[in-house]
C-alpha positions as CSV (number, residue, x, y, z in Angstrom):
1,M,13.1,-27.7,9.3
2,A,16.0,-26.0,11.1
3,V,17.3,-24.8,14.5
4,Y,19.8,-22.0,14.9
5,L,21.7,-21.3,18.1
6,S,23.0,-17.9,19.3
7,P,24.6,-16.9,22.6
8,V,22.4,-14.8,24.9
9,G,23.7,-11.7,26.7
10,L,23.5,-11.8,30.5
11,S,22.5,-9.0,32.8
12,T,24.9,-10.3,35.5
13,A,28.4,-11.8,35.5
14,Q,28.7,-15.1,33.6
15,V,28.1,-18.2,35.7
16,P,30.7,-21.0,35.4
17,N,29.4,-24.2,33.8
18,R,26.3,-22.6,32.4
19,V,25.5,-21.8,28.8
20,S,22.7,-19.4,27.8
21,L,21.3,-19.8,24.4
22,L,18.7,-18.4,22.0
23,A,17.3,-21.4,19.9
24,T,15.5,-20.2,16.8
25,Y,13.4,-22.8,15.2
26,K,12.1,-22.1,11.7
27,E,9.4,-24.6,10.9
28,R,7.2,-25.1,7.8
29,L,3.5,-24.7,8.5
30,C,1.0,-27.1,7.0
31,R,-0.6,-24.2,5.1
32,R,0.0,-20.5,4.4
33,I,-1.2,-18.0,7.0
34,C,-2.1,-14.4,6.3
35,E,0.2,-12.0,8.2
36,N,-2.8,-9.8,9.5
37,S,-5.1,-12.7,10.3
38,T,-6.4,-13.0,13.8
39,N,-6.0,-16.9,13.5
40,Q,-2.3,-17.1,14.1
41,P,-0.5,-20.3,14.8
42,E,0.7,-21.1,18.4
43,A,3.9,-22.8,19.2
44,F,5.1,-24.6,22.4
45,V,8.6,-26.0,22.9
46,T,9.5,-28.6,25.5
47,Y,13.0,-29.7,26.2
48,K,14.8,-32.8,27.6
49,T,18.5,-33.6,27.7
50,G,20.2,-36.8,26.6
51,T,23.2,-38.6,28.0
52,P,26.2,-36.4,28.2
53,I,29.3,-37.3,26.2
54,F,32.9,-36.6,27.4
55,N,35.5,-36.3,24.7
56,G,38.9,-34.8,25.3
57,T,38.3,-32.0,27.7
58,T,34.8,-31.2,26.5
59,V,31.4,-32.3,27.7
60,F,28.7,-32.4,25.1
61,V,25.1,-32.4,26.3
62,P,22.4,-33.5,23.7
63,V,19.3,-31.3,23.9
64,I,16.1,-32.6,22.4
65,A,13.5,-30.0,21.6
66,T,9.9,-31.0,20.9
67,V,8.2,-28.2,18.9
68,T,4.3,-28.3,18.8
69,I,2.6,-26.0,16.5
70,V,-1.2,-25.5,16.5
71,T,-2.5,-23.8,13.4
72,P,-6.1,-22.8,13.8
73,G,-8.6,-23.6,11.1
74,C,-10.6,-20.9,9.3
75,G,-14.0,-22.4,9.9
76,C,-12.5,-25.9,9.8
77,Q,-10.4,-28.2,12.0
78,A,-7.2,-27.0,13.6
79,T,-3.9,-28.7,12.6
80,T,-1.3,-29.8,15.1
81,Q,2.3,-30.5,14.0
82,V,4.9,-32.0,16.3
83,I,8.6,-31.6,15.2
84,V,11.6,-33.0,17.1
85,E,14.9,-31.0,16.8
86,E,18.2,-31.9,18.4
87,F,21.4,-29.9,19.1
88,M,24.4,-30.0,21.5
89,A,25.5,-27.7,24.3
90,A,29.2,-27.9,24.9
91,F,31.3,-27.3,28.0
92,Q,35.1,-27.0,27.6
93,E,37.9,-27.5,30.1
94,Q,36.1,-30.4,31.9
95,T,37.8,-33.4,33.6
96,G,34.9,-35.9,33.3
97,L,31.2,-36.5,32.9
98,P,29.0,-34.1,34.9
99,T,27.2,-35.3,38.0
100,N,24.1,-33.4,37.1
101,V,22.5,-31.5,34.1
102,V,19.8,-28.9,34.5
103,L,18.0,-27.3,31.5
104,S,15.7,-24.3,32.1
105,A,13.5,-22.7,29.5
106,E,13.6,-18.9,30.2
107,G,11.1,-17.5,27.7
108,Q,9.7,-17.8,24.2
109,T,8.2,-15.6,21.4
110,Q,7.2,-16.3,17.8
111,R,6.3,-14.7,14.5
112,L,5.7,-15.6,10.9
113,A,8.9,-15.8,8.9
114,N,9.7,-15.4,5.2
115,V,6.5,-13.3,4.6
116,S,5.7,-12.9,0.9
117,C,2.6,-11.0,-0.5
118,G,1.2,-10.8,3.1
119,S,1.3,-14.5,4.0
120,S,3.8,-17.2,5.0
121,N,4.1,-20.9,5.5
122,C,7.0,-20.6,7.9
123,L,6.9,-19.9,11.7
124,A,10.0,-18.7,13.6
125,I,10.0,-19.6,17.3
126,Y,12.5,-17.9,19.5
127,S,13.2,-19.8,22.7
128,S,15.7,-18.7,25.4
129,L,17.2,-21.4,27.5
130,T,20.1,-22.2,29.9
131,V,21.9,-25.5,30.3
132,T,23.9,-25.9,33.6
133,I,26.2,-28.8,34.5
134,T,27.6,-29.8,37.9
135,P,31.2,-30.8,36.8
136,A,32.9,-34.0,37.8
137,A,35.2,-33.9,40.8
138,A,38.7,-32.8,39.9
139,P,41.1,-35.8,39.8
140,A,43.3,-36.2,42.9
141,A,46.8,-34.8,42.5
């Protein structure tokens, strides 16, 4: 359905060539879930990066997120949904393509979103991640 990105505050000084993000995924469930039900959906997010793009002085790193949501059945079969989302991490003031890209998932939580009359058909998944690049060597002077 949608992914929203926010910067994440760091407990230590900012690290060069690393971006820390909170990715919020709001995904439609296959059916409505009661807010107080013990059968809550479970979500898992896995990441991979695409081929970096160098444009001007900015490196863009495509990030592909695969969101898997398992919605338990109430006496019937569970439902599994797989949704692929894509976004970009950007690194400014670069001189070329990076020699390496590392993506780390730092933590995740979730909750029902858009609750109305005690139930919802939308799950919000909050995933903290970092993307780090090893910059290209500076051009010789």
